[in-house]
N, C-alpha and C positions, 0 to 999 in steps of 0.2 A: 500761798499756792493759788494759782489761777484756776478759775472755774471755766469749763468749756461751755460756750453758748450752744444751747440746744437747737437754735434756729440758724445753723450755719448755712451760708449760701451754697448752691450747687456749684460744682467745678465748671469752669468755662469750657464750652464745647467748641472745638474748631473743626473745620472740614477735614483736616488731616487725622484728627483723633477719631472722627466718625468712619473714615476710610479704613483706618487700622482696626476698628471694631468689626467692620463688615468682613475684612480679610480674616480676622480671627474667627468669626462666625462660620466662614467657609472651611477653615481648617479644623477647629475644635469647637463645635457649636455650644455645648453646655458651658464651657469656660466663658465664652463671650456673653452669654445670658447672665451668669452669676456675677460677672464683673459689672454688667450694666444695671441689673435689677436687684441683685443680692439673692440670697437663698430664699426660695419660695416655690409657689406652684409653677411659675414659668420655667424655673430651672429643672424641676422634676419632669415636666412635660418634655422639655428639650432633651433631657437625658434619656428618657424612655424612647422617644422618637429616634434618637441617634443610635441607640442599641438595636432597635427593631430594623432600622434602615438608615444609612448615613444621610441620604439625600433628603428625606423628610425632616430630619433634625436640622439640616442646614437651612431649609426653606423656613421652618418655624423660627429659628434663631434670627434670621434676617428679618422676618416679619416683626418680631419683638423689637429689634433695633430700630426699624423704620417707624413702627407705631410710636416708639418713644420720641423720635424726632418730631412727629406730627403733634404729640402731646405738648412738646416744648413750645410750639408756635401758637397754640391756642391760649388766649388770655381770658 
């Protein structure tokens, strides 16, 4: 039986996958955040903001996705 390596590399990000994530963030903000960051405080914040007002949820979700892009480029 194979053992899974705990240090698996992150999936390759392409421009088209980032565009699809941002489109998803505009349509269903919490789903975009949970797919990008996983369940956690960012998801809960996005969910609450989306329930209180759709536009703040979209803005926060796009912010999370864009900040993730910036984190990828920092070495």
